[in-house]
C-alpha positions in Angstrom: 41.4 17.2 -21.9 39.0 19.3 -19.8 40.9 21.8 -17.5 40.8 21.0 -13.8 38.8 24.2 -13.0 36.3 23.3 -15.7 35.8 19.9 -14.1 35.3 21.5 -10.7 32.8 23.9 -12.2 30.9 21.1 -13.9 30.8 19.1 -10.6 29.5 22.2 -8.8 26.7 22.9 -11.2 25.8 19.2 -11.3 25.6 19.1 -7.5 23.6 22.3 -7.5 21.2 20.8 -10.1 20.7 17.6 -8.1 20.1 19.7 -4.9 17.4 21.8 -6.5 15.8 18.7 -8.1 15.8 17.0 -4.7 14.2 20.0 -3.1 11.5 20.2 -5.9 10.7 16.5 -5.4 10.5 16.8 -1.6 8.3 19.9 -1.9 6.0 18.2 -4.4 5.7 15.2 -2.1 4.9 17.4 0.9 2.2 19.2 -1.1 0.8 15.9 -2.3 0.7 14.5 1.2 -1.0 17.6 2.5 -3.5 17.5 -0.3 -4.3 13.9 0.4 -4.8 14.6 4.1 -7.1 17.5 3.3 -9.2 15.3 1.0 -9.2 12.4 3.6 -10.3 14.9 6.3 -13.3 15.8 4.3 -14.0 12.1 3.6 -13.9 11.4 7.3 -16.3 14.2 8.0 -18.7 12.6 5.5 -18.3 9.2 7.3 -19.2 10.9 10.6 -22.4 12.2 9.0 -23.2 8.6 8.1 -22.6 7.5 11.7 -24.8 10.3 13.0 -27.7 9.4 10.7 -27.3 5.7 11.6 -26.8 5.9 15.3 -29.3 8.7 15.9 -27.5 10.5 18.7 -26.1 14.0 19.1 -23.9 13.3 22.2 -20.8 13.9 20.0 -22.1 15.4 16.7 -21.7 19.2 16.8 -23.4 20.6 13.7 -22.5 24.1 14.8 -18.8 23.3 14.9 -17.4 23.0 11.3 -14.2 21.1 12.1 -15.1 17.6 13.6 -11.6 17.6 15.3 -13.2 20.0 17.7 -16.1 17.7 18.5 -16.5 15.8 21.7 -15.3 12.2 21.9 -13.1 12.5 18.8 -9.4 13.0 18.7 -7.4 14.0 15.5 -3.7 13.9 14.7 -2.3 17.3 15.4 -0.4 17.5 12.1 -2.6 15.6 9.6 -6.0 16.4 11.1 -7.0 12.7 10.5 -9.1 11.0 13.2 -7.0 8.8 15.5 -9.4 8.2 18.4 -13.2 7.7 18.7 -14.8 7.3 22.1 -18.5 6.7 21.7 -19.1 4.6 24.8 -22.2 5.5 26.8 -23.6 7.4 23.8 -27.0 5.7 23.5 -26.0 4.4 20.0 -28.8 2.7 18.1 -28.7 0.5 15.0 -25.9 -1.4 13.3 -22.3 -0.3 12.8 -21.9 1.1 9.3 -19.2 -0.5 7.1 -17.8 3.0 6.3 -16.1 3.1 9.7 -13.4 0.9 8.1 -12.3 4.0 6.2 -10.7 5.7 9.2 -7.2 4.6 8.1 -5.4 6.4 11.0 -7.7 5.2 13.8 -5.8 3.8 16.7 -8.5 3.8 19.5 -12.2 2.8 19.1 -14.7 2.4 21.8 -18.4 1.7 21.1 -19.0 0.0 24.4 -22.0 0.3 26.8 -24.4 0.9 24.0 -27.0 -1.9 24.3 -28.9 -0.5 21.4 -26.0 -1.2 19.1 -26.9 -4.3 17.1 -25.9 -6.3 14.0 -22.5 -7.8 13.4 -18.9 -6.5 13.4 -18.3 -5.2 9.9 -15.7 -7.1 7.8 -14.3 -3.6 7.1 -12.9 -3.4 10.6 -10.1 -5.5 9.2 -9.0 -2.4 7.2 -8.2 -0.5 10.4 -4.6 -1.6 10.4 -3.5 1.1 12.8 -6.0 0.1 15.4 -4.5 -0.6 18.9 -7.6 -0.6 21.1 -11.1 -1.9 20.2 -13.8 -2.1 22.8 -17.3 -3.2 21.9 -18.4 -4.6 25.3 -22.0 -4.4 26.6 -23.6 -4.0 23.2 -26.2 -6.0 21.3 -23.7 -7.1 18.7 -24.2 -10.7 17.4 -22.6 -13.0 14.8 -19.1 -14.2 14.9 -15.7 -12.5 15.1 -14.8 -11.7 11.5 -11.8 -13.4 9.8 -10.7 -10.0 8.5 -9.6 -9.0 12.0 -6.5 -11.1 11.5 -4.9 -8.1 9.7 -4.9 -5.9 12.9 -1.3 -6.5 13.7 -1.1 -3.4 16.0 -4.1 -4.5 18.1 -3.2 -4.4 21.8 -6.5 -4.5 23.6 -9.8 -6.2 22.5 -12.9 -6.3 24.6 -16.0 -8.1 23.2 -17.5 -9.1 26.5 -21.2 -8.8 27.3 -22.3 -9.2 23.7 -24.3 -11.8 21.7 -21.2 -12.9 19.7 -20.9 -16.6 19.1 -18.7 -19.2 17.4 -15.2 -20.3 18.3 -12.2 -18.2 19.3 -10.3 -17.5 16.1 -6.9 -19.3 15.9 -5.4 -16.2 14.3 -5.6 -14.4 17.7 -2.4 -16.3 18.4 -0.7 -14.5 15.5 -1.6 -11.0 16.8 1.7 -10.4 18.5 0.8 -7.0 19.9 -2.4 -8.3 21.6 -2.0 -8.3 25.4 -5.5 -7.9 26.7 -8.6 -9.7 25.5 -12.0 -10.2 27.1 -14.7 -12.5 25.8 -16.6 -13.1 29.0 -20.4 -13.3 29.0 -20.7 -14.2 25.3 -21.6 -17.3 23.4 -18.0 -17.7 22.1 -16.4 -21.0 22.9 -13.2 -22.8 22.5 -9.7 -22.4 23.9 -7.5 -19.3 23.9 -4.5 -19.9 21.7 -1.4 -20.7 23.7 0.5 -18.0 21.9 -1.5 -15.5 23.9 
């Protein structure tokens, strides 16, 4: 039989072992998350380069400022450094919306409104912006229909697609977007009835 003190000692060392193991795992996880955020930060900078080359405007792009979190019209999370808000309204944007914008995984606010030179369709990749709460594309030259992929935007609170060339019917899945409180489809070619769930 193991003496009482030996059992206590074993329990002590076992607890100590599990404590240090837990600390090691937590530290590794923190380092991994930080490393991911740093990589994603660089990816997002590359996407902004694509947006700049596509839209052809320098109202927000600051080549002389290395960190895009210090640029105008862009807001980043204070801890992760990932982009959470983009305000490109009244920026004289030209061309179509690049699909790469769907890679802003932490984006909560997006405004591209009041840019009549913005044309093309809403990219299906907008459906990947699962953190998005606010999307305004009003007064643009956007055409086509509202993508089915937007049904995955469970956090969406405000949607403004007014004064665009969008057409088709109002998606039934709008009624499943429980967070959606404000929606504007005025002065478009969109038809149908607004789901009663809204």
